[in-house]
N, C-alpha and C positions, 0 to 999 in steps of 0.2 A: 520826687514830684510826680505829676501825672504823665501817662503816656497816651494810650488810645482813649478817645472819648467819642461819645455818640450824642449829637445835638438833635433836638426836634424843633423844627421851625414851621409855622403855619404856611401852607402853600400860597394862600391868597396875599401874603405879605411880601412875596418874592416877585421879582420881575425877570422874565426869561427872554434873553436875546434870541432873535431868529438868525438863521444862517450859520449857527455854530453847532458842531457835532450833536446830533439828535440823541434823544433818550431811546433805550432799547426796551422792548416789551419782554419782561422776565417771566411773568405768569399771568393767568387770567382765570377768574371765576365768574359766576353769575352776578356777583355783587360788586366786584372791583377788578381793576387791572393794575398790576405792579410793574413799574418801570425803573430801570437802573441807569445811572450815568457814571460809568467808571472812567478813569483816565484813559485817553486814547493812546495808541502807539506813538503818534507824533508828540503828544504832550509828555509822555514818559521820556522820549528822546531829548527833550530840552534839558534834562537833568534836574528839573524841579519836581517837588513832591505835591501831589494833588489828593484831595479827599475823595471818598466814594459816596455817591448820592443815591438815595432810594426814594421814589415818590409813588403815590397811588392816585388813581382816577376812579372815583366811586360812582356807582350807577345812580344812586338817589341824591347825589349832589351834596352829601355831607362834607364838611370841611375836613381836610386831611393835612397831615404833617409831611414835610420832607425830612428824611433822616440824613444827617451828615456825619460820616464816620471817618476819623483820621487819627494819625499819631502826631501829637502836638510837637514833640521835639524834632521829628523828621521835617516838619513844616519849616522850621528855622535852620536846623543843622544838617538835614538830610541823613541823620542817624539818630538812634536813641541810646547811644553810649554816652554822649554829651547830655547833661541834664539842665533843665530850665530853672529859672528863679522867678520870684513874684514880679520883679521889675520887667520881665519879658512880655507880660500880658498885652500891652498896647501893640507891640511889634507882632505878636501872634495874630491879633485881630486884623491888623492892616494886611499882613501877608495872606491870611485866609480869605479876606475879601478880594484880594488881587487874584488868587487862584480860582475862586468861584467865578469871578468875572471872565477869566480866561475860558472857563467851562460854560459860559453863557448864562450865569445866574448873578443877578444884582441884588445885594442885600445891605441893609444899613448896619452901621457899627453897633448901635444900641441893641438891635435885634440879635446880633451874634453874642454880645456880652451877656445878655439876659436870657439866652436860649435855655430851656429846660434840658436836663441831662437824663437820658434813659439808661446809660451804662458808662462806667469809667474804670480805667486800669491805673492804679497807683503803683509806683515802682521806685526802686533805689538800687543804684550800682555802688558796690563797696569794694575798694581795693584791699586785698588781703595781704598782710605782711608777715614777717618772721618765718618765711620759708614754707608756710602752709600752702596746699593746693586746694582749689575749689572742689576737685574730685574727692579729696579726703573729707572736707567739711560736709559735703552732701552725703557721703557714705555714713558718717556719724549721725547726721540728721535722719537718715533712713531708719535708724534704730528707734526713733521716737515713737511714742504712743499718742496718736491723735484721738481726740474725743470722737464719739461714735458718729456724729453728723459729718465728720471728716475722716471716715474710716479708711484704713490702708487698702481695703478691698477696692477702693476707688482711687488708688494712688499708683502712679507709675514711676519706676526708677529707670530712666531712659538714657540713651546715647552713651553707653559704657560708663554710667555713673556720673555723667556731666549734668544731669537735670533730675529734679524731683517735682512731680506734677500731682498735686492733690486737688480733688474737685468734687463739687456737688453741682446740681443744676443751677443753683443761684449764685455761687461764687467759686473762685478758684484761687489757689495759692501755688505759684510756680517759682522754683528756686533753681537757678542754672548758671553754668559757666558762660558768661557773656562773651568773652573773647573767643572761646572755642566755637560758640554759636555763629559767629560772624563768617566762618569759613564753610559752613554747612549749606547744602542745597535746600531749596524750599521744603522738600518732602521730609527732611530730617531736622531742620532748624525749628526752634521754638518761635522765633520771629518769622512769620509767614509772609511778611510784606516788606522785604528789604529794598532799599533804593540802590541805584547803580553805585552811588558813592559808598554806601554802607557795605556793599559786596566787595569793594576794593580796600576797605579799611584794614582787614586782617593782613593783607600783603604790605600795606603801608606801615602798620605797627610792627610787624615781624621783622621789617628791614631796619628798624631803629636800633641803635647801639644799646639803648637802655630798655629794650623790650622785655628782657628777662626780669626787670625790676617792677614792671607794671602789668604783666599779662594776667595775673590771677585776680580777676574781677568777678565777684559773685553778685548775681542780680536777684532781687526779690520783686515779684509782681503779685499784687493783690487785685484780682479782676472781679469787680462787682457788676455782674451781668444783668441782674434783675432789679427793677426800681424798688420793689418792696425790701429786698435785702440791703440795697444801698441806703435806704432811709433808716432801716433798723440799725445798721452799723454806725451811721452818722449820729443818730439820737443817743445811742449808748455811749458815744464819746463826747457828747455835749454840743454837737452841731445841729443846726436846723435841718429838717427833712425837705425834700423836693428842691434840691440845689440847682442853681443856674451855672452856666459856664464859668462866670467870674467867681462863683463861690468855690468851685472845686479846684480852680487854679490857685492853689494855696500850699505852700511848703509846710505850714503848720498842720493842715488837715492830712496831707500825705504822710508826714512824720508820725502822727498819732495812729493812723490806720496801719501802716507797715509795722510800726513798733508793737502795736496791739496783737497783730497776727503772729509776729515772731515770739513775743512773750507768752501769750496765752495758749497757742497751739503747739509750740515747740519747746522753748526754753524752760518755762516754769513747771511744765509737766514732766520734764526729763532731766532735771538737774544732776541726777546720779550718773547719767551717761556722759555728761559734759564736765565732770569734775576731774581734778588731777588725780594721779594714781597714789594710793596709800595702801599700806599693808592692812590685813584684816584686823590685827590687834591695835593698830593706830586708829582705825575707824571705831573699834569698840571703845577705846579710851575717849574718843571725841563724844560718843553717845552717852557714856556714863557721866561725863562732867558737863553735859549740856545743861542749860538753864531750865529745861523741862523736867529735870530730876526723875528720869525714867529709871526703872530697876534693871538688874542684870538680865532677867528673862526677856523683858521688852526690848532691851538693847540688842540682845542676840537675834531676836526676831527681826528687828529693823536692819541689822547687819546682813542677815540672810536675804531679805528683800532687795537691799541695795546691790548686793553681789549678783543676784539673779537678773536684776534689771539691766545690768551692764554686760552680762555674758552673751555671747553669740550675737543674735539679731535683736537683742534688747527687749523692750517691752512688748513689741509685736509678737515675738516668739513665745515669751512668757505667757501672754494672754491666750495664745493658741493652745498651749499645754494645759493651762488651768481651765479653760472653757470646756474642755472635753469631759471634765469631772464636776463642773459646778455651773450654777446659773449666772447670768450676767450680773445680778446684784452682788454676788460674791466677788466677782472680779472688780466691780466698782469700789467695794470696801477695801480690797487689797491694794488697788491702784491709789486710793486715798492714803493708805498707810505708806506706800512707796514714796509718795510726794512728801509726806511728813518726815520720813527717814532722809530723803534727799536734802530737804531744807536744813535739817540738823547737821548733816555730815558735810555738805558742800558750801556752807557759809564762808564766803571769802576764799574759796578754794576751786574756782572755776578755771578751765583751761584758757590759755591766752587768746585763742581764736574766738571764743565766746565773748570774752571781755572786749575784744576788738570790735565785734559786731555791735555790742551794747554801746560802746563809746561812739562809733560812727553813726549809729542811729540817733544817738543823743545830740551829736553835733549837727548832723544832717546837712553837711556842706555839699553843694552840687558837684558831681564828678565832671571834670573837663578833660578831654583828651590831651590838649596842649599842655596843661599843667602837670600831667602825669607822664609826659614823654621824657 
C-alpha cells in the first residue's frame, strides 16, 4: 500500500483557528516567506501521530498551496509495519481531519479526498520464510545489475547489509530489514520519523514466543518524489496522471508499481544470480536442448556469461572489468546476451526466496502484526 504522501491544498480553502500553536517562520526571500507547522512537543506526547505542514506567504498575493506530508499507516496504526487496505480510506480521512483540527486547521472531507499529490511512497512488507534472512536476500540483490539511470554508483549497501538504497533525484528504491530498522536510532534508521509506539515495537515483538518465526520481514519502498516521474510511472502502468489522494490510496496501484520495480530493475535483469545451483555440464545440456536451437559455440558462450554473472559481486563487478577495455555499447550488447542466457537457463529454476517474493507480490495481502505473532 502507500506510506508517506504529500498533499497540496489551496490555502484560501482552509480555515485557520486562532489561539492554537502558531506557525514558525522557516525562511524568507524578497518574494515569499515560508512557514512550517510541525507537531509540538505536547502533541507528540499525546501518543497520536500528526502531519507536517508547510505554507507560503507570497509578496504579490498569488494563491499558494499548503503542503501536508504524513505517513498514512502511522496515522491509523502508529507504525508502518502494519499495512492499510482500500477499505481504510474513510477512516484515514476522518482521522486526518481530526489531527489537522487539533493543529488549528479546518478542512472539508471532499478537499482532502481530492487533494492533488506532489509525491508518494509505495511500500510492501513481506514475511520471509524457509529459514532465509533479510540480510542474505539483500546481499544477493546487491549483485544485481541496475540500468544506467539507476546506477550502483548511486546505490548504498548500508547498516551491515540490512538495507539497499538505490536512488536518482526523481525516484528511489529502498529495500531493507524492517524489523531490524525498528530498533535503530533516527540517525541510522531508514524510517526517520518513528512514533513512540513504533520505537517500542521491537521490544514488544522480540518478547513474543513466536518472534523467531516472524522476524524476517523485508520491506520494499518505491519513493516517487517528483510529480513528473510519478506521472510517467503511472501512465506506463495504465493509470491516469496527476492523481489525487483517493487515486493513490489503491492496493492495485501499489501492487503494480512495487512489482514493476522488483521485476524490471532487479529480477528480470539478473535471473542468473537468482537461479538454483547447477553443474556447468548440466547448464550446457539445458542450453543445447533449449527451444531456441542454439549451436555448441553459442551455448558455451552463454554458459561463460552465466557463470561470470554469478561469480563474486555479480554483474556489477563484471561490468567494471569489461568497461576498462570496451565502450558502454559493448557492455549493453553483452548484458543483453546475459539476459538471454539467464532466461534459457533459469526457466522454472529460480531460488525459493525469489519465488516467495513473486508469490507475495502477486497475492499482495496486507501485513498485520497481530496476524503474524
